[in-house]
C-alpha positions as CSV (number, residue, x, y, z in Angstrom):
1,X,-14.2,-4.6,15.8
2,X,-14.7,-8.3,15.4
3,X,-13.7,-10.3,12.4
4,X,-16.8,-12.3,11.4
5,X,-15.2,-13.3,8.1
6,X,-11.6,-14.4,7.4
7,X,-9.6,-11.4,6.2
8,X,-8.1,-11.7,2.7
9,X,-6.4,-8.4,2.1
10,X,-4.1,-5.9,3.8
11,X,-4.5,-2.2,3.0
12,X,-1.9,0.5,3.7
13,X,-2.6,4.2,3.9
14,X,-0.6,7.0,2.3
15,X,0.6,10.5,3.3
16,X,-2.7,11.9,4.6
17,X,-2.5,9.6,7.5
18,X,0.5,11.0,9.4
19,X,0.4,12.7,12.8
20,X,3.0,13.5,15.5
21,X,3.2,10.5,17.9
22,X,2.3,7.9,15.3
23,X,3.5,4.4,16.3
24,X,4.8,5.5,19.8
25,X,2.7,2.9,21.7
26,X,4.0,0.1,19.5
27,X,7.6,1.4,19.8
28,X,7.4,1.5,23.6
29,X,6.0,-2.1,23.8
30,X,7.8,-4.2,21.2
31,X,11.6,-4.6,20.7
32,X,11.0,-5.5,17.0
33,X,9.3,-2.1,16.4
34,X,12.3,-0.4,17.9
35,X,14.5,-2.5,15.6
36,X,12.5,-1.3,12.6
37,X,12.9,2.3,13.6
38,X,16.7,1.8,14.1
39,X,17.0,0.4,10.6
40,X,15.0,3.3,9.3
41,X,17.2,5.8,11.1
42,X,20.3,4.2,9.6
43,X,18.9,4.4,6.1
44,X,17.4,7.9,6.4
45,X,20.4,9.3,8.4
46,X,18.2,11.0,10.9
47,X,16.4,9.9,14.1
48,X,13.2,8.4,12.8
49,X,11.7,7.8,16.3
50,X,12.3,11.5,17.2
51,X,10.7,12.6,13.9
52,X,7.6,10.5,14.4
53,X,7.1,11.0,18.1
54,X,8.2,14.6,18.6
55,X,8.8,16.3,15.2
56,X,10.6,19.2,16.9
57,X,11.2,21.0,13.6
58,X,7.7,20.5,12.2
59,X,9.1,18.4,9.4
60,X,6.3,15.9,9.0
61,X,4.4,18.5,6.9
62,X,7.1,18.0,4.3
63,X,6.8,15.1,1.8
64,X,10.5,14.4,2.2
65,X,10.0,13.4,5.8
66,X,6.3,12.3,6.0
67,X,6.6,9.5,3.5
68,X,9.6,7.6,5.1
69,X,7.9,8.1,8.5
70,X,4.6,6.6,7.4
71,X,6.4,3.7,5.7
72,X,8.4,3.0,8.8
73,X,5.3,2.8,11.1
74,X,3.3,0.8,8.6
75,X,6.1,-1.8,8.1
76,X,6.7,-2.0,11.9
77,X,3.1,-2.8,12.6
78,X,2.8,-5.2,9.7
79,X,5.8,-7.1,11.0
80,X,4.0,-7.4,14.4
81,X,0.9,-8.7,12.7
82,X,2.9,-11.3,10.8
83,X,4.9,-12.5,13.9
84,X,2.3,-12.5,16.6
85,X,-0.9,-13.5,14.8
86,X,-2.0,-16.2,12.4
87,X,-3.9,-13.8,10.2
88,X,-1.2,-13.7,7.5
89,X,-2.1,-17.3,6.5
90,X,-5.5,-15.9,5.2
91,X,-4.1,-12.9,3.3
92,X,-4.3,-13.3,-0.4
93,X,-3.7,-9.8,-1.6
94,X,-2.4,-6.4,-0.6
95,X,-3.0,-2.8,-1.8
96,X,-2.1,0.7,-0.7
97,X,-3.3,4.2,-1.3
98,X,-0.5,6.1,-3.1
99,X,2.6,5.7,-0.9
100,X,0.8,2.7,0.7
101,X,1.4,0.7,-2.5
102,X,5.1,0.5,-1.6
103,X,4.1,-0.7,1.9
104,X,1.9,-3.3,0.2
105,X,4.8,-4.5,-2.0
106,X,7.0,-4.8,1.0
107,X,4.4,-6.9,2.9
108,X,4.4,-9.1,-0.2
109,X,8.2,-9.6,0.0
110,X,9.0,-7.7,-3.2
111,X,11.3,-5.4,-1.3
112,X,13.6,-5.8,1.6
113,X,12.7,-3.2,4.2
114,X,15.9,-1.2,3.8
115,X,15.4,-1.1,0.0
116,X,11.8,0.0,0.5
117,X,13.0,2.9,2.7
118,X,15.7,3.9,0.2
119,X,13.1,3.9,-2.6
120,X,10.6,6.0,-0.6
121,X,13.2,8.5,0.4
122,X,14.2,8.9,-3.3
123,X,10.5,9.2,-4.2
124,X,9.8,11.7,-1.5
125,X,12.8,13.9,-2.4
126,X,11.9,13.8,-6.1
127,X,8.3,14.8,-5.4
128,X,9.4,17.6,-3.1
129,X,11.8,18.9,-5.7
130,X,9.4,18.7,-8.7
131,X,7.3,21.7,-7.7
132,X,8.7,24.5,-5.5
133,X,6.7,24.8,-2.2
134,X,3.9,27.3,-2.7
135,X,3.5,26.9,-6.4
136,X,1.3,23.8,-6.3
137,X,-1.8,22.8,-4.4
138,X,-4.2,20.0,-3.7
139,X,-7.8,20.4,-2.6
140,X,-10.6,18.1,-1.7
141,X,-14.0,18.6,-3.4
142,X,-17.0,17.0,-1.7
143,X,-20.3,16.4,-3.5
144,X,-19.5,16.4,-7.2
145,X,-19.0,13.3,-9.4
146,X,-15.8,12.6,-11.3
147,X,-17.2,13.7,-14.7
148,X,-18.2,17.1,-13.3
149,X,-14.9,17.6,-11.7
150,X,-13.1,16.8,-14.9
151,X,-15.2,19.5,-16.6
152,X,-14.5,22.0,-13.9
153,X,-10.7,21.3,-14.1
154,X,-10.8,21.9,-17.9
155,X,-12.5,25.2,-17.4
156,X,-10.2,26.3,-14.6
157,X,-6.9,25.4,-16.2
158,X,-6.4,28.5,-18.4
159,X,-3.0,27.3,-19.6
160,X,-2.0,25.8,-16.2
161,X,-2.4,22.3,-14.8
162,X,-5.3,21.2,-12.6
163,X,-6.6,17.6,-12.8
164,X,-8.3,15.0,-10.6
165,X,-5.6,13.4,-8.4
166,X,-7.3,11.1,-5.9
167,X,-10.8,9.6,-6.3
168,X,-11.1,8.8,-2.6
169,X,-14.9,8.0,-2.7
170,X,-17.6,8.7,-5.3
171,X,-18.4,12.0,-3.7
172,X,-14.9,12.9,-2.4
173,X,-12.3,13.8,-5.1
174,X,-9.0,15.5,-4.6
175,X,-7.6,17.8,-7.4
176,X,-4.0,18.9,-7.9
177,X,-2.0,21.3,-10.0
178,X,-0.8,24.9,-10.0
179,X,-2.1,26.8,-7.0
180,X,-4.0,29.4,-9.0
181,X,-5.7,26.8,-11.2
182,X,-6.7,24.7,-8.2
183,X,-8.2,27.8,-6.5
184,X,-10.2,28.5,-9.7
185,X,-11.4,24.9,-9.8
186,X,-12.6,25.2,-6.2
187,X,-14.6,28.3,-7.0
188,X,-16.2,26.7,-10.1
189,X,-16.9,23.6,-8.1
190,X,-18.8,25.6,-5.4
191,X,-20.8,27.3,-8.1
192,X,-21.5,23.9,-9.6
193,X,-23.0,22.6,-6.4
194,X,-20.1,21.1,-4.4
195,X,-21.0,20.7,-0.7
196,X,-17.5,21.7,0.3
197,X,-14.0,22.5,-1.1
198,X,-11.0,22.3,1.2
199,X,-7.3,23.0,0.6
200,X,-5.0,20.2,1.8
201,X,-1.9,20.6,3.9
202,X,0.6,18.9,1.6
203,X,3.8,20.3,0.3
204,X,3.5,19.3,-3.3
205,X,0.7,18.5,-5.9
206,X,0.8,14.7,-6.2
207,X,-0.6,12.5,-8.9
208,X,-0.8,15.1,-11.6
209,X,1.3,16.0,-14.7
210,X,3.4,18.4,-12.6
211,X,5.0,15.3,-11.1
212,X,6.6,14.3,-14.4
213,X,10.1,15.5,-13.4
214,X,9.7,13.5,-10.2
215,X,8.7,10.4,-12.1
216,X,11.9,10.6,-14.3
217,X,14.1,11.1,-11.2
218,X,12.3,8.3,-9.3
219,X,12.8,5.9,-12.1
220,X,16.6,6.2,-11.7
221,X,16.3,5.1,-8.1
222,X,15.4,1.6,-9.1
223,X,19.0,1.0,-10.3
224,X,20.1,0.2,-6.8
225,X,17.0,-1.6,-5.5
226,X,16.7,-5.4,-5.3
227,X,13.2,-6.2,-6.6
228,X,11.7,-9.6,-6.2
229,X,8.4,-11.1,-7.5
230,X,5.6,-10.7,-5.0
231,X,4.5,-13.7,-2.9
232,X,0.9,-12.5,-2.9
233,X,-1.0,-10.4,-5.4
234,X,-0.5,-6.7,-5.1
235,X,-3.0,-4.3,-6.7
236,X,-1.5,-1.2,-8.2
237,X,-2.9,2.3,-8.3
238,X,-2.6,3.2,-12.0
239,X,-5.4,0.9,-13.2
240,X,-6.2,-1.2,-10.1
241,X,-5.1,-4.5,-11.6
242,X,-2.9,-7.1,-9.8
243,X,0.8,-7.3,-10.6
244,X,3.8,-9.0,-9.2
245,X,6.9,-9.2,-11.5
246,X,9.7,-6.7,-11.0
247,X,9.5,-5.1,-14.5
248,X,5.8,-4.3,-14.0
249,X,6.4,-3.1,-10.4
250,X,9.0,-0.5,-11.5
251,X,6.8,0.6,-14.4
252,X,3.6,1.1,-12.4
253,X,5.3,2.7,-9.4
254,X,6.8,5.3,-11.7
255,X,3.5,5.9,-13.6
256,X,1.7,6.3,-10.3
257,X,3.4,9.6,-9.6
258,X,1.6,11.3,-12.5
259,X,-1.6,9.2,-12.4
260,X,-4.8,9.7,-10.4
261,X,-5.6,7.2,-7.6
262,X,-9.0,5.6,-8.0
263,X,-9.7,4.1,-4.5
264,X,-13.3,3.0,-5.1
265,X,-12.0,1.2,-8.2
266,X,-9.3,-0.4,-6.1
267,X,-11.8,-1.8,-3.6
268,X,-14.0,-3.0,-6.4
269,X,-11.1,-4.8,-8.1
270,X,-10.1,-6.6,-4.9
271,X,-13.6,-8.2,-4.7
272,X,-12.9,-9.7,-1.3
273,X,-14.7,-10.4,2.0
274,X,-12.7,-8.7,4.7
275,X,-9.9,-6.1,4.9
276,X,-7.3,-5.3,7.5
277,X,-6.0,-1.7,7.4
278,X,-2.5,-1.6,8.7
279,X,-2.0,1.3,11.1
280,X,-2.8,5.0,10.7
281,X,-6.1,3.7,9.3
282,X,-8.7,6.3,10.3
283,X,-8.4,8.0,6.9
284,X,-8.9,4.8,4.9
285,X,-11.6,3.6,7.3
286,X,-13.5,6.8,6.6
287,X,-13.1,6.3,2.9
288,X,-14.3,2.7,3.1
289,X,-17.5,3.8,4.8
290,X,-18.1,6.5,2.1
291,X,-17.6,3.9,-0.6
292,X,-19.7,1.1,0.9
293,X,-20.9,1.1,4.5
294,X,-21.4,-2.7,4.3
295,X,-17.7,-3.4,3.7
296,X,-16.1,-5.2,6.7
297,X,-12.7,-4.0,7.8
298,X,-10.5,-4.0,10.9
299,X,-8.0,-1.2,11.7
300,X,-4.9,-2.0,13.6
301,X,-4.0,1.5,14.9
302,X,-3.0,1.0,18.5
303,X,-2.1,-1.6,21.1
304,X,-5.8,-2.3,21.9
305,X,-6.7,-3.0,18.3
306,X,-3.6,-5.1,17.8
307,X,-4.3,-7.2,20.9
308,X,-7.9,-7.7,19.7
309,X,-6.6,-9.0,16.3
310,X,-4.1,-11.2,18.0
311,X,-6.8,-12.7,20.3
312,X,-8.9,-13.6,17.3
313,X,-6.1,-15.1,15.3
314,X,-3.7,-16.7,17.9
315,X,-0.6,-17.9,16.2
């Protein structure tokens, strides 16, 4: 994974990237990572390291726990990259998929880490409460374009909610809404020629109108968050444009909860030469290949890849 061109953007993944054990090798190696986990534990009021590395109560399947865990690992690794390599001097922009947008804003110094964690905990709890577990669903549809999936969702709704939620790649689109409506849309998609439909293991239907109560609750969380203008450009998920002032940050993070994520549009908007995906990056790496196999990127996901990056950009 060599970096033939200078990287100019950091990318951060969202909820689909979690797994038990995430970040443990960095935690064991670096005191600064342990410090990040300690701060996260203090803010969250539970043992973040135990959750990420052991998950004894199977809580990482729940939005309320998965989102703070992913943020903690992403920020811990980004801090390592900033401290131990010279790569940050080349970074001109940051972006993230869904939850990853808050990581990107924290990279850009818009949030203090503790405030980012408080915000994500409030976001996750609001999203978990918005739709009772079992009533909502998300499903990935492979092999149909966006327009066809919009048409399928309209046919499948029958008075319920089902809409495109994540355009991950031109041929990989996630839908979200009421469980029954999502199931109907999957059946119609198969009949329309989809190669595959697959229900996702998430505890709430994100990025659809059912998240409106969560958006209203999440908006109130900003009253105790210290927001600063970004130091580099951050591209937001609602319409893939750059933003950086606190008023816009609050507005677009709230709107993101009910808006679909257009990841190919994000990559097109960035228009840059090289990406670094910060930790837990296999999901985003796979999407990058589906969008454009010629796109150069580097995933920092373990000690070996971190050391390779550090060797190419010695500070």
